C-alpha positions in Angstrom: -10.9 -6.0 -17.7 -9.1 -8.8 -16.1 -9.1 -10.7 -12.8 -7.0 -8.9 -10.6 -4.6 -11.7 -8.8 -2.5 -10.4 -6.1 -1.6 -11.0 -2.3 -5.2 -9.3 -1.7 -6.9 -11.9 -3.4 -8.5 -12.8 -6.8 -11.2 -10.1 -7.6 -13.0 -9.2 -10.5 -16.7 -7.9 -11.8 -18.9 -10.6 -11.2 -20.2 -12.0 -14.5 -17.8 -10.5 -16.6 -14.4 -11.9 -15.7 -15.0 -13.2 -12.0 -17.4 -16.1 -13.5 -19.0 -19.2 -11.9 -16.1 -21.3 -13.8 -13.4 -19.1 -12.4 -15.0 -19.2 -8.8 -14.7 -23.1 -9.2 -11.4 -23.1 -10.5 -9.7 -21.2 -7.8 -11.6 -22.6 -5.1 -10.9 -26.1 -6.5 -7.4 -25.5 -6.6 -6.8 -23.9 -3.2 -9.2 -26.5 -1.7 -6.7 -29.2 -3.3 -3.5 -27.3 -2.2 -5.0 -27.6 1.3 -5.3 -31.2 0.9 -9.0 -31.2 2.4 -10.0 -30.6 6.3 -12.0 -27.7 7.6 -12.4 -24.5 5.6 -14.2 -21.6 7.1 -16.5 -19.7 4.5 -17.9 -16.1 5.1 -18.9 -13.0 2.7 -20.0 -9.9 3.0 -23.3 -8.6 2.1 -23.0 -8.1 -1.8 -25.7 -8.8 -4.0 -23.3 -11.5 -5.6 -22.4 -12.9 -2.5 -25.2 -15.6 -2.0 -24.3 -17.3 -5.4 -20.7 -17.2 -4.8 -20.8 -18.8 -1.8 -22.9 -21.4 -3.1 -20.7 -22.2 -5.4 -17.7 -21.8 -3.3 -19.1 -24.0 -0.7 -20.0 -26.8 -3.2 -16.8 -26.6 -5.0 -14.7 -27.0 -1.3 -16.8 -30.2 -0.5 -16.1 -31.9 -4.2 -12.5 -31.6 -3.3 -13.1 -33.3 0.3 -12.8 -30.0 2.7 -15.6 -29.7 5.5 -17.0 -26.3 5.0 -17.8 -24.1 8.3 -20.1 -21.5 7.1 -20.4 -17.8 8.9 -22.7 -16.4 6.4 -22.5 -12.5 6.2 -20.0 -11.7 8.6 -16.8 -8.7 8.8 -13.3 -10.2 7.3 -11.8 -10.3 10.8 -14.5 -12.6 12.1 -14.0 -15.0 9.8 -10.5 -15.0 10.0 -11.1 -15.6 13.7 -13.2 -18.6 12.7 -10.0 -20.0 11.5 -8.3 -19.9 14.9 -11.3 -21.1 16.8 -12.1 -23.9 14.6 -8.5 -24.9 14.4 -9.4 -25.0 10.4 -7.0 -25.7 7.5 -8.0 -22.5 6.2 -10.6 -20.0 5.3 -12.2 -18.2 2.0 -13.9 -14.8 2.5 -16.0 -13.7 -0.4 -15.6 -9.8 -0.6 -14.2 -7.2 -2.9 -13.6 -5.0 0.3 -13.6 -1.4 -1.0 -14.2 -2.3 -4.6 -17.6 -1.2 -5.8 -20.5 -3.3 -5.6 -20.1 -5.0 -8.8 -17.0 -6.4 -7.7 -16.5 -9.8 -5.9 -13.5 -11.7 -4.9 -11.9 -14.8 -3.1 -9.7 -13.9 -0.3 -7.6 -17.0 1.0 -6.4 -17.6 4.7 -3.9 -20.1 5.4 -4.2 -22.3 8.8 -2.6 -19.3 10.8 -5.6 -17.2 9.7 -3.2 -15.3 7.4 -3.6 -14.4 4.1 -1.9 -16.3 1.6 1.7 -14.9 0.9 3.2 -14.8 -2.6 5.1 -18.6 -2.6 1.4 -19.8 -1.5 -0.3 -18.3 -3.8 2.0 -19.0 -6.5 1.1 -22.9 -5.4 -2.3 -22.6 -5.5 -2.2 -20.6 -9.1 0.1 -23.5 -10.5 -3.0 -26.0 -9.5 -5.5 -23.8 -11.0 -3.4 -23.4 -14.5 -2.8 -27.2 -14.5 -6.3 -28.0 -13.5 -4.9 -30.7 -10.9 -7.9 -31.0 -8.9 -8.4 -33.7 -6.1 -12.3 -34.1 -6.7 -13.3 -37.3 -4.4 -15.6 -39.9 -4.9 -19.4 -39.5 -3.6 -18.2 -41.5 -0.1 -15.7 -38.9 0.5 -17.0 -35.0 0.0 -16.9 -32.8 2.3 -19.8 -31.5 4.8 -21.3 -28.2 5.6 -22.0 -26.7 8.9 -22.9 -23.5 10.2 -21.2 -21.2 13.1 -24.1 -19.2 13.8 -22.4 -17.3 16.8 -19.1 -16.4 15.5 -19.7 -12.7 15.9 -20.5 -13.0 19.5 -17.4 -15.2 20.1 -15.1 -12.5 18.1 -16.4 -9.8 20.7 -15.7 -12.2 23.3 -12.0 -12.4 22.4 -11.6 -8.7 22.3 -13.2 -8.3 25.8 -10.5 -10.8 26.8 -7.7 -8.6 25.9 -6.1 -7.5 29.1 -6.0 -3.7 27.9 -9.7 -3.6 27.2 -11.5 -2.6 30.0 -15.4 -2.7 29.5 -16.2 -1.6 32.7 -14.2 1.2 32.5 -15.2 2.6 29.1 -19.0 1.9 30.4 -18.4 4.7 32.8 -17.9 7.3 29.7 -21.2 6.7 28.2 -20.2 7.0 24.9 -22.5 7.8 22.0 -21.0 6.9 18.5 -22.6 6.9 15.2 -21.7 3.9 12.9 -21.8 4.0 9.2 -21.0 0.3 8.1 -22.1 1.3 4.2 -24.8 -1.7 4.5 -21.9 -4.2 4.7 -20.6 -7.3 6.4 -20.1 -5.4 10.0 -23.6 -3.7 9.7 -24.5 -6.0 12.6 -21.1 -6.9 14.3 -19.6 -3.2 14.4 -22.7 -1.7 16.4 -22.7 -4.7 18.6 -18.8 -4.3 19.9 -19.9 -0.7 20.6 -22.7 -1.5 22.5 -21.3 -4.4 24.5 -18.6 -1.3 25.6 -21.5 0.5 26.9 -22.2 3.0 23.9 -25.2 4.5 22.8 -25.1 3.8 19.0 -26.7 5.6 16.3 -26.7 3.6 12.8 -26.4 5.1 9.6 -26.4 2.5 6.7 -26.3 -0.5 8.7 -28.5 -2.9 7.2 -26.3 -5.8 5.5 -28.0 -5.9 2.1 -25.3 -4.8 -0.2 -26.8 -1.8 -1.5 -23.8 0.7 -0.8 -25.4 4.1 -0.4 -22.1 6.0 -1.3 -18.9 5.2 -2.8 -17.8 2.3 -0.6 -14.0 3.0 -0.1 -14.0 5.1 3.7 -12.1 8.3 2.0 -12.8 12.0 3.1 -15.0 12.7 -0.3 -17.4 9.8 0.7 -18.2 10.6 4.3 -19.6 14.1 4.3 -23.0 12.1 5.5 -21.5 10.3 8.6 -19.9 13.9 9.3 -23.1 15.5 9.4 -24.6 12.7 10.9 -22.1 12.9 14.4 -23.0 16.6 14.8 -26.7 16.1 14.4 -26.9 13.2 17.1 -24.4 15.0 19.5 -22.1 11.9 19.2 -18.9 11.7 20.9 -17.1 9.9 17.7 -18.2 8.6 14.5 -16.8 5.0 13.3 -16.9 3.8 9.6 -15.9 1.0 7.6 -15.7 -0.4 4.4 -18.1 -3.5 3.0 -15.8 -6.3 4.8 -15.4 -4.6 8.1 -11.6 -4.4 8.1 -10.8 -0.8 7.9 -11.6 1.8 10.1 -12.4 5.9 9.9 -12.6 7.8 12.8 -15.1 11.2 13.0 -14.7 13.5 16.0 -17.5 14.9 18.0 -17.4 18.2 15.6 -17.9 15.9 12.5 -14.6 16.4 11.3 -12.6 13.3 10.1 -9.5 12.2 11.6 -7.9 11.0 8.4 -7.7 7.4 7.5 -3.9 7.5 8.2 -4.8 8.5 12.0 -6.8 5.2 12.9 -3.3 3.1 12.7 -1.5 5.9 14.5 -4.2 6.1 17.4 -3.6 2.4 17.7 -0.1 2.4 18.0 -0.1 5.1 20.4 -2.5 3.3 22.4 -0.8 0.0 22.1 2.5 1.6 23.0 1.3 2.7 26.0 0.2 -0.6 27.2 3.1 -2.9 25.6 6.9 -2.0 24.9 7.9 -3.2 20.9 8.2 -1.6 17.5 5.6 -1.2 15.2 4.9 -2.3 11.2 3.3 -0.7 8.8 3.9 -0.2 4.7 5.8 1.9 2.5 2.4 4.4 1.9 1.6 5.0 5.5 2.1 8.6 6.9 5.2 9.6 8.9 3.0 10.0 11.9 3.4 6.6 12.3 7.5 6.5 13.1 6.8 9.8 15.0 4.5 8.2 17.5 6.7 4.8 17.5 9.6 6.9 18.0 8.0 8.9 20.7 7.4 5.7 22.7 11.5 4.6 22.3 10.5 2.0 19.5 11.1 1.5 15.8 8.6 1.3 13.1 9.6 -1.1 10.1 8.2 -0.9 6.7 6.8 -3.4 4.4 5.5 -3.7 1.1 2.0 -2.6 0.6 -0.7 -5.8 1.1 -1.8 -6.8 4.4 0.3 -10.0 4.5 3.3 -8.3 3.8 3.0 -6.1 6.8 2.1 -9.4 8.8 5.3 -10.7 8.1 7.6 -8.1 9.1 5.6 -7.7 11.8 6.2 -11.4 12.8 9.9 -10.9 11.7 10.5 -8.0 13.7 8.4 -9.1 16.7 6.5 -5.7 16.5 3.5 -5.5 19.2 1.0 -3.9 16.8 1.0 -3.2 12.8 -1.4 -1.9 10.3 -1.9 -0.1 7.2 -2.8 3.6 6.8 -5.9 3.2 4.9 -7.5 2.7 8.5 -6.2 -0.9 9.0 -5.7 -1.8 12.5 -3.6 -5.2 12.8 -3.5 -6.5 16.4 -1.5 -9.9 16.9 -2.5 -10.5 20.3 -6.1 -11.4 18.7 -5.4 -12.5 14.9 -2.7 -11.4 12.2 -5.4 -9.2 10.3 -6.7 -5.9 10.0 -9.8 -5.6 12.1 -12.3 -2.6 12.6 -14.2 -4.0 15.7 -11.0 -4.4 17.7 -9.8 -1.2 16.3 -12.9 0.5 17.7 -12.5 -1.3 21.1 -9.1 0.4 21.2 -10.0 3.6 20.6 -12.7 4.0 23.0 -10.1 2.8 25.8 -7.7 5.0 24.6 -10.4 8.0 25.0 -11.5 6.8 28.2 -8.2 6.5 29.7 -7.1 9.8 28.5 -10.3 11.5 29.7 -10.5 13.3 26.2 -12.6 14.3 23.5 -12.0 12.7 19.8 -11.0 16.2 18.8 -8.6 16.9 21.7 -7.0 13.6 21.1 -6.5 14.2 17.4 -5.0 17.4 17.8 -2.3 15.8 20.0 -0.9 14.1 17.2 1.6 14.7 14.6 0.0 16.4 11.4 0.9 15.8 7.8 -0.7 16.2 4.6 -0.8 13.3 1.9 -2.2 13.2 -1.4 -3.4 10.1 -3.1 -3.4 10.0 -6.9 -4.0 7.2 -9.4 -2.9 6.8 -12.9 -5.1 4.4 -15.3 -2.9 1.9 -16.9 -5.0 2.1 -19.9 -4.1 5.6 -20.3 -0.2 5.5 -19.7 0.7 4.5 -23.1 3.8 2.7 -21.4 4.4 -0.6 -19.6 3.8 0.3 -15.8 7.0 -1.6 -14.8 9.1 0.6 -17.2 7.6 3.5 -16.0 8.4 2.6 -12.3 12.0 1.7 -13.7 12.5 4.9 -15.5 11.3 6.9 -12.2 14.0 4.8 -10.0 16.3 5.9 -12.5 15.5 9.6 -12.2 15.9 9.9 -8.9 18.7 7.3 -8.1 20.7 9.8 -6.2 18.0 9.6 -3.5 18.6 5.9 -3.1 14.6 5.1 -3.7 13.3 1.8 -1.9 11.9 -0.5 -4.8 10.4 -3.2 -2.2 7.1 -2.1 -3.9 6.8 0.2 -6.7 9.5 3.3 -6.0 9.2 5.2 -2.7 11.3 8.3 -2.7 12.1 10.1 0.5 13.0 13.7 0.4 13.8 15.7 3.9 10.7 17.7 3.4 8.5 14.4 2.6 7.8 11.6 0.4 6.3 9.9 -2.9 5.4 6.4 -3.5 4.6 4.9 -6.8 3.3 1.5 -7.1 1.0 -1.0 -8.8 -2.3 -1.6 -7.1 -2.8 -5.0 -5.6 -6.8 -4.5 -6.3 -7.4 -2.0 -9.6 -5.5 -1.9 -12.9 -3.9 1.5 -12.0 -0.7 2.8 -10.6 -1.0 4.7 -7.1 1.0 7.8 -6.2 1.0 8.7 -2.8 2.9 12.0 -1.8 3.1 13.3 1.7 4.6 16.5 3.6 3.9 18.7 6.8 1.7 20.9 3.9 -0.8 20.1 1.1 1.3 22.7 -1.0 4.7 20.7 -0.3 3.1 17.3 -0.9 1.7 18.4 -4.4 5.3 20.1 -5.1 6.8 16.8 -4.1 4.3 14.7 -6.5 5.0 17.0 -9.2 8.8 16.3 -9.3 7.8 12.9 -9.9 4.7 12.8 -12.2 6.9 15.2 -14.5 8.9 12.0 -15.2 5.5 10.3 -16.2 4.5 12.9 -18.4 7.8 13.0 -20.3 
């Protein structure tokens, strides 16, 4: 297992490949690339978070950066901190949905965006050359604490013109929260309570001990579904360890499906603002359907938050996201945010005067199958495999922006190397599960050969 280095950050298993030495190398390279200035640093609740934070902050000081610490906070809150302090950048210590033994550096620029491929290459070049701008004793950076950054983040959400806290409060929602004992354990319940909801907490102690697999997928969320029903909740909300992904549960304990967080956010935003949307190649066709319903175009990008953000900005989209439960609201900041996503969903349900199940039933329905192939099991180079698939289906004019995506009339399949794990992801979608399996099978047969 080696370090995973991509637009999704620099991540690995702590003590194996993500070592103190590696943390120093990449942090020093990043601080050197910034040229000093203020850097916001925050983390999720992982048990390795404190030691990683100490190493990162000291290293940033050593290259002349002034550190502004947030402590344990959601990734979107740290990103908001970059804007609040007009900082040169930010570092979030989180391996997102990866298991507890993982940790990572997520690097932000001065616009609160994750580094794009070119910026990332510049940092990696400095790291490889070990050309760090270490400072003398009288030029090292300082460390300060922003203790109220979560409250400020929530206040900024409430300032959005289409979020009416008083209107939402009239519905007197009861909401269950599963924050997987992660970085949003305090922040997510707090934003819901500010909006007048009665909150039932499940796994909201930020101790880094994940009670179940932390990726918010259906097989990991059976407990919250029962919890919603037993507490007579109107809605359940679930996030991952760093609080950027959002999954929804209706009042009957049924999951919306992670693709439908984004779809609902698009529907809500396009009711209030006219404009296009953007998402990644692996997201459901439901995003296109909802966007088209409002007379707009849904633009597609390579998988990876910054890739979607770039397309959103290029096309002037008013909302974007990823089908893994990521809502990107550019009116707040250019990144996925479970806090603002939750506020938008409550506003939508209040405006439509619908139960969560009624609203979910109004959305277009697709079945998506998500599979993965371990690179160690392939017996062939991943790039060669993707090229073979592309050649085999060249009559369908596959997209090769990110791996290989093949669109058929009755569905699609997307093969791509993961940004966060040593695997090839295989996503397929159609109107029935059987058809989605059949479509994936057409392409998987090439892999077997």
